[in-house]
C-alpha positions in Angstrom: -24.0 27.2 0.2 -22.8 24.5 2.5 -24.3 21.4 1.6 -23.1 18.3 4.1 -23.5 14.6 3.0 -22.9 12.0 5.7 -21.9 8.5 5.5 -23.2 6.0 7.6 -23.0 2.2 7.4 -21.6 -0.7 9.0 -17.8 -1.6 9.4 -15.9 -2.9 6.4 -18.8 -1.4 4.1 -16.5 1.4 2.2 -17.0 4.6 3.7 -14.1 5.6 4.2 -12.7 3.8 0.9 -15.4 6.0 -0.8 -14.5 9.4 0.9 -11.0 8.8 -0.3 -12.3 7.9 -3.9 -13.8 11.4 -3.5 -10.7 13.4 -2.0 -8.8 12.0 -4.8 -10.4 13.7 -7.5 -9.1 17.3 -6.0 -12.6 19.1 -6.9 -12.8 22.5 -6.1 -15.4 23.2 -2.8 -15.6 19.6 -2.6 -14.3 18.7 1.5 -13.9 15.6 2.9 -13.6 15.0 6.6 -12.4 11.7 8.0 -14.0 8.9 10.4 -11.7 9.5 13.2 -10.8 13.7 13.5 -9.6 13.9 16.9 -6.4 12.8 18.1 -7.7 10.7 21.0 -10.2 9.4 19.2 -7.7 7.8 17.1 -6.2 6.5 19.7 -7.5 3.0 21.4 -8.1 4.9 24.9 -10.9 6.5 23.5 -14.2 7.0 25.8 -17.7 7.9 24.1 -17.1 11.3 25.1 -14.1 11.6 23.0 -16.7 10.3 19.4 -19.2 12.7 20.9 -16.7 15.4 20.7 -15.0 14.0 17.8 -18.4 14.7 16.1 -18.7 17.7 17.0 -15.6 18.8 15.7 -16.2 16.9 12.1 -19.2 18.9 11.8 -18.2 22.2 12.4 -17.6 22.9 8.8 -18.1 26.7 8.1 -17.0 27.1 4.5 -19.3 27.0 2.0 -19.0 23.9 -0.6 -19.8 20.6 -0.2 -18.7 18.4 2.9 -18.8 14.7 2.6 -17.8 13.3 6.1 -17.2 9.5 7.2 -19.9 8.8 9.7 -22.0 11.5 11.9 -24.0 11.4 15.1 -26.0 8.6 14.1 -23.1 6.4 14.2 -22.2 7.7 18.1 -26.2 7.3 19.1 -26.3 3.6 17.7 -22.9 2.5 18.8 -23.9 3.9 22.3 -27.6 2.0 22.0 -25.9 -1.2 20.9 -23.5 -1.3 23.3 -26.2 -1.3 26.0 -28.1 -4.1 25.2 -25.1 -6.3 24.1 -22.6 -5.4 26.9 -24.3 -6.1 30.6 -21.3 -4.2 31.7 -21.3 -1.1 29.9 -21.2 2.2 32.3 -21.7 5.0 30.4 -24.8 6.7 30.7 -26.7 6.4 27.5 -29.0 9.3 28.4 -26.0 11.6 28.2 -25.6 10.3 24.4 -29.3 11.0 23.6 -29.2 14.2 25.1 -25.9 15.4 23.0 -27.7 13.8 20.0 -30.6 15.7 21.1 -29.1 18.9 19.7 -28.4 17.4 16.5 -31.7 16.5 15.2 -32.2 20.3 13.9 -29.1 19.7 11.9 -30.2 15.9 10.2 -33.5 17.9 9.2 -31.6 20.2 7.2 -32.2 20.3 3.7 -28.5 21.0 3.3 -27.7 18.1 5.5 -27.8 14.4 3.6 -27.2 11.0 4.8 -26.3 8.1 3.2 -26.4 5.0 4.6 -24.5 2.6 2.4 -25.6 -1.6 3.1 -22.8 -4.2 1.8 -23.7 -6.7 -0.6 -25.4 -9.4 0.3 -25.9 -7.9 4.0 -22.3 -9.1 3.9 -20.7 -9.0 7.8 -16.8 -8.0 8.5 -15.4 -8.5 11.7 -12.4 -7.0 12.8 -11.9 -9.4 16.2 -14.1 -11.8 17.8 -16.0 -9.8 21.0 -19.5 -10.0 22.1 -19.6 -6.9 24.4 -19.0 -5.0 21.4 -21.5 -3.5 18.7 -19.1 -4.9 15.9 -17.7 -7.6 17.1 -19.5 -10.8 16.3 -22.4 -10.7 13.6 -25.7 -10.6 15.4 -24.3 -7.7 16.8 -24.0 -5.9 13.7 -27.5 -6.8 12.8 -28.4 -5.3 15.5 -26.5 -2.0 15.5 -27.7 -2.0 11.8 -31.3 -2.6 13.1 -31.0 0.4 14.9 -28.7 2.9 12.8 -31.1 2.4 10.5 -34.0 2.6 13.0 -32.2 6.1 13.7 -31.6 7.4 10.4 -35.4 6.9 9.4 -36.9 8.7 12.5 -34.2 12.1 12.5 -32.7 12.2 9.1 -35.0 14.7 6.7 -33.2 13.3 3.5 -31.8 9.9 3.2 -30.4 7.4 1.0 -30.2 3.5 1.5 -27.9 2.7 -0.9 -27.0 -1.1 -1.7 -22.9 -0.6 -2.2 -20.3 -2.7 -4.1 -16.9 -1.7 -4.4 -17.0 -2.2 -7.9 -19.4 0.9 -7.9 -17.0 2.8 -6.2 -16.4 5.6 -9.0 -20.4 5.6 -10.1 -21.1 6.1 -6.0 -18.4 8.6 -5.5 -20.3 10.3 -9.2 -23.3 10.2 -7.9 -22.9 12.4 -4.8 -20.6 14.9 -6.4 -23.3 15.7 -9.2 -25.9 15.0 -7.4 -25.2 17.8 -4.5 -22.7 20.0 -6.3 -25.7 21.4 -8.8 -28.4 21.1 -5.9 
Protein backbone atom coordinates (compact mmCIF):
# COMPACT_ATOMS: atom_id res chain seq x y z
CA UNK A 1 0.00 0.00 0.00
CA UNK A 2 1.13 3.52 -0.75
CA UNK A 3 1.04 6.21 1.97
CA UNK A 4 1.94 9.82 1.27
CA UNK A 5 3.00 12.43 3.82
CA UNK A 6 3.23 15.98 2.48
CA UNK A 7 5.32 18.43 4.49
CA UNK A 8 3.94 21.97 4.38
CA UNK A 9 4.91 25.22 6.09
CA UNK A 10 6.64 28.52 5.55
CA UNK A 11 10.16 28.83 4.11
CA UNK A 12 12.98 27.90 6.49
CA UNK A 13 10.71 26.10 8.98
CA UNK A 14 12.66 22.88 8.40
CA UNK A 15 10.70 20.87 5.80
CA UNK A 16 13.73 20.09 3.64
CA UNK A 17 15.94 19.43 6.66
CA UNK A 18 13.35 17.01 8.05
CA UNK A 19 13.11 15.31 4.66
CA UNK A 20 16.90 14.92 4.54
CA UNK A 21 16.89 13.46 8.06
CA UNK A 22 14.36 10.85 6.99
CA UNK A 23 16.29 10.15 3.78
CA UNK A 24 19.51 9.60 5.77
CA UNK A 25 17.90 6.69 7.63
CA UNK A 26 17.99 4.62 4.40
CA UNK A 27 14.82 2.71 5.27
CA UNK A 28 13.26 0.12 3.00
CA UNK A 29 10.01 1.25 1.39
CA UNK A 30 10.47 4.87 2.52
CA UNK A 31 10.91 7.33 -0.34
CA UNK A 32 11.51 11.08 -0.26
CA UNK A 33 10.68 13.67 -2.89
CA UNK A 34 12.40 17.06 -2.79
CA UNK A 35 10.51 20.33 -3.10
CA UNK A 36 11.82 21.18 -6.54
CA UNK A 37 11.54 18.18 -8.79
CA UNK A 38 11.58 19.32 -12.39
CA UNK A 39 14.46 21.27 -13.89
CA UNK A 40 12.60 24.48 -14.79
CA UNK A 41 11.24 24.73 -11.24
CA UNK A 42 14.81 24.69 -9.93
CA UNK A 43 15.75 27.62 -12.16
CA UNK A 44 14.81 31.22 -11.45
CA UNK A 45 12.58 31.55 -14.52
CA UNK A 46 10.01 29.09 -13.16
CA UNK A 47 6.40 30.09 -13.68
CA UNK A 48 3.21 29.16 -11.87
CA UNK A 49 2.62 26.56 -14.59
CA UNK A 50 6.03 25.04 -13.81
CA UNK A 51 5.16 24.71 -10.13
CA UNK A 52 1.83 23.12 -11.00
CA UNK A 53 3.66 20.62 -13.24
CA UNK A 54 6.22 20.13 -10.47
CA UNK A 55 3.46 19.11 -8.04
CA UNK A 56 1.92 16.82 -10.65
CA UNK A 57 5.28 15.08 -11.16
CA UNK A 58 6.14 14.86 -7.45
CA UNK A 59 2.87 13.19 -6.53
CA UNK A 60 2.85 10.67 -9.38
CA UNK A 61 4.55 8.11 -7.13
CA UNK A 62 3.32 4.65 -7.99
CA UNK A 63 5.43 2.31 -5.85
CA UNK A 64 4.03 0.94 -2.60
CA UNK A 65 5.61 2.29 0.56
CA UNK A 66 5.78 5.52 2.51
CA UNK A 67 6.38 8.60 0.37
CA UNK A 68 7.39 11.83 2.11
CA UNK A 69 7.08 14.89 -0.11
CA UNK A 70 8.42 18.41 0.46
CA UNK A 71 5.45 20.68 -0.37
CA UNK A 72 2.42 19.88 -2.48
CA UNK A 73 -0.64 21.43 -4.14
CA UNK A 74 -1.67 23.32 -0.99
CA UNK A 75 1.57 25.35 -1.25
CA UNK A 76 1.04 26.17 -4.91
CA UNK A 77 -2.58 27.24 -4.32
CA UNK A 78 -1.77 29.25 -1.19
CA UNK A 79 1.27 30.96 -2.71
CA UNK A 80 -0.76 32.11 -5.72
CA UNK A 81 -3.72 33.24 -3.61
CA UNK A 82 -1.33 35.28 -1.45
CA UNK A 83 0.52 36.64 -4.49
CA UNK A 84 -2.81 37.77 -5.94
CA UNK A 85 -3.44 39.82 -2.77
CA UNK A 86 0.04 41.32 -2.23
CA UNK A 87 1.07 42.01 -5.84
CA UNK A 88 -1.32 44.35 -7.61
CA UNK A 89 0.56 43.69 -10.88
CA UNK A 90 0.18 39.91 -10.65
CA UNK A 91 -0.97 38.92 -14.12
CA UNK A 92 -1.41 35.16 -13.81
CA UNK A 93 -4.98 33.87 -13.92
CA UNK A 94 -5.68 32.69 -10.38
CA UNK A 95 -8.72 30.77 -11.64
CA UNK A 96 -6.39 28.52 -13.64
CA UNK A 97 -4.60 27.54 -10.40
CA UNK A 98 -7.92 26.98 -8.64
CA UNK A 99 -9.20 24.79 -11.49
CA UNK A 100 -5.94 22.80 -11.45
CA UNK A 101 -6.24 22.40 -7.67
CA UNK A 102 -9.73 20.88 -7.95
CA UNK A 103 -8.24 17.61 -9.22
CA UNK A 104 -6.19 17.35 -6.00
CA UNK A 105 -9.12 17.58 -3.59
CA UNK A 106 -10.05 13.84 -3.78
CA UNK A 107 -6.35 13.00 -3.35
CA UNK A 108 -6.09 15.24 -0.26
CA UNK A 109 -9.25 13.62 1.12
CA UNK A 110 -7.80 10.11 0.82
CA UNK A 111 -7.12 7.99 3.89
CA UNK A 112 -3.62 7.33 2.51
CA UNK A 113 -2.57 10.99 2.39
CA UNK A 114 -1.49 13.03 5.40
CA UNK A 115 -0.37 16.65 5.46
CA UNK A 116 2.07 17.68 8.17
CA UNK A 117 1.98 21.46 8.53
CA UNK A 118 5.10 22.60 10.36
CA UNK A 119 5.03 25.83 12.35
CA UNK A 120 8.35 27.30 13.46
CA UNK A 121 9.09 27.99 17.08
CA UNK A 122 7.30 31.06 18.37
CA UNK A 123 5.99 31.81 14.87
CA UNK A 124 9.45 32.98 13.77
CA UNK A 125 9.56 34.22 10.20
CA UNK A 126 12.65 33.90 8.02
CA UNK A 127 13.06 36.34 5.14
CA UNK A 128 15.17 35.21 2.19
CA UNK A 129 14.90 38.69 0.68
CA UNK A 130 12.83 41.84 1.07
CA UNK A 131 10.10 42.04 -1.58
CA UNK A 132 6.66 43.34 -0.70
CA UNK A 133 5.17 41.74 -3.86
CA UNK A 134 6.26 38.21 -2.90
CA UNK A 135 4.39 36.00 -0.41
CA UNK A 136 7.76 35.15 1.21
CA UNK A 137 9.12 38.70 0.96
CA UNK A 138 7.92 40.35 4.18
CA UNK A 139 6.88 39.16 7.62
CA UNK A 140 3.36 40.47 7.00
CA UNK A 141 3.13 38.57 3.71
CA UNK A 142 4.36 35.37 5.37
CA UNK A 143 1.76 35.75 8.13
CA UNK A 144 -0.91 36.17 5.44
CA UNK A 145 0.36 33.18 3.47
CA UNK A 146 0.47 31.02 6.60
CA UNK A 147 -3.12 31.98 7.44
CA UNK A 148 -4.21 31.15 3.88
CA UNK A 149 -2.23 27.87 3.92
CA UNK A 150 -3.71 26.76 7.23
CA UNK A 151 -7.19 27.69 6.02
CA UNK A 152 -6.68 25.65 2.83
CA UNK A 153 -5.27 22.71 4.81
CA UNK A 154 -8.24 22.69 7.17
CA UNK A 155 -10.69 23.06 4.29
CA UNK A 156 -9.26 20.48 1.88
CA UNK A 157 -7.16 17.98 3.83
CA UNK A 158 -8.79 15.03 5.56
CA UNK A 159 -5.73 13.97 7.60
CA UNK A 160 -3.95 17.07 8.88
CA UNK A 161 -1.34 17.30 11.60
CA UNK A 162 -0.24 20.79 12.63
CA UNK A 163 3.10 20.46 14.38
CA UNK A 164 4.93 23.14 16.35
CA UNK A 165 8.45 22.41 15.21
CA UNK A 166 11.95 23.16 16.47
CA UNK A 167 15.18 21.99 14.88
CA UNK A 168 16.05 20.25 18.15
CA UNK A 169 13.02 17.98 17.49
CA UNK A 170 14.31 16.88 14.08
CA UNK A 171 14.95 13.22 14.88
CA UNK A 172 11.87 12.97 17.10
CA UNK A 173 9.55 14.26 14.34
CA UNK A 174 11.27 12.12 11.68
CA UNK A 175 10.76 9.01 13.84
CA UNK A 176 7.15 10.04 14.58
CA UNK A 177 6.34 10.26 10.88
CA UNK A 178 8.08 7.01 10.02
CA UNK A 179 6.62 4.96 12.86
CA UNK A 180 3.13 6.42 12.58
CA UNK A 181 2.75 5.84 8.87
CA UNK A 182 4.83 2.74 8.31
CA UNK A 183 2.64 0.86 10.80
CA UNK A 184 -0.74 2.16 9.71
